[in-house]
N, C-alpha and C positions, 0 to 999 in steps of 0.2 A: 561491334560484336553482336551477332544476332541473339534474340531472346531464345531461351530454352523453353521447351514445352512445359506447361503447368504454371504454378504460382511462382512469381519472381521474388527474390530476396527482399525483405523489408516491406512487403505489401501487407495491407491490413484487411484483405478480403475475407479472411476467415474469422475475424473478430465478430462477436455476437451482434454488436450494433456499430460495426465499423464504418458504414457509409455516413451515418449521422453523428458518430462519436465526437467529432470536434465541436459540435453544437450543444452538447450536454455538459452541465457542470458536474462536479464530483458527486453530489448528492443524487442527481438525476441518473447518472451512470450506475451508481450503486443500486438504486431502486429498480432500474431496468434490468440489471444483471440478475436480480432475484426472481424475476418473472419468467416462468417457462414459456418457450416459444411454440406456437402452432402456426397454422397457415397465415393468419392475419394478426396475430398477437403483436408483432413488432409495429405494425401500422397503428393499431389501437393505442399502444404505448406512446408512440410518437404524437398522435393526436391529443392524448391526455396531457402529455408534458407541454405541448405547444399551447393548448387551451388554458392550462394552469398558468403558464407564463403570461399569456394575454390577459387573463383575469387579474393577476397581480398588478400588471401595469395599468389596467383599467381602474382598479380600486385606488391605486396611488394617485392617479390623475383625475379622479372623479369630480372634484370641486372645480377643476379648470376647464372641464368640457362643457360645451353648450348642448342644448337639447338634441339637435341633429346628430352630433357626435356620439352622445350617449345611446341614442336609438340605434345607430349604426353598429356600435360596439355590442349592444344586446342582441341584435340580429346575428352578428358574427358568432357570438357565444352560443346562441340557440342553434345555428346551423352546424357548428362543430359538435354540439351535444347530439344532434340528430344523426350526424355521420358516424359518431362513435357508437350510438345505439344500433345503427344499421350494421356496422362491422361486428358488433357483439352478436347480433342475430345470425349473421353469416357464420361466425365461429361456432355458435351453438348448433346450427344446422349441420355443419361439417362434422362436428363431434358425434351427432346422431348417426350420420352416414357411416362414420368409422365404426361405430358399435354394430350397425347392421352388417357391414362388411365382415367384421369379426365373427358374428353369428353365422353368416353364410359360409365362411371358411371352416368353421367348426363342423357345420352340417356336411360339407363336402368331405372333410377328413373322416367323419363317421361313416359316410357312404363308401368311401374308399376302403376303410377297414372292414366293413361288412362284405364288400365284394371280394376282398382278398381272402377273408375267412371262408366265404362260400366257395371260391375257387379251390382253396386248400381242401375243403371237405369233398368236393367233386373229384379231386385227384386221388383221394383215398379209397 
């Protein structure tokens, strides 16, 4: 039987964190569901959850790790924190652009209203 157009029955494509949902525990899923999404929010959330899990595992096994392993783990945590910071900057920049776009749209609406009023006055 050929597939129908659009979403198929029982798929999870529309779930908020559907692609990664099988990798989150119940607490993480609840925390993620409370965070509103923007362009990169879901990626930031995923990075934070993954980094948190890594740090928990690192803390538990800290006494068993040699110097090189500790150093590698700290580098990994530092790189993840840097990536999260970069994504947050991208998100903030996108937010500023959205505000500028809203301001431009309002200015355009005002111009349209002024032109419509002027055209109405010219007809009278």
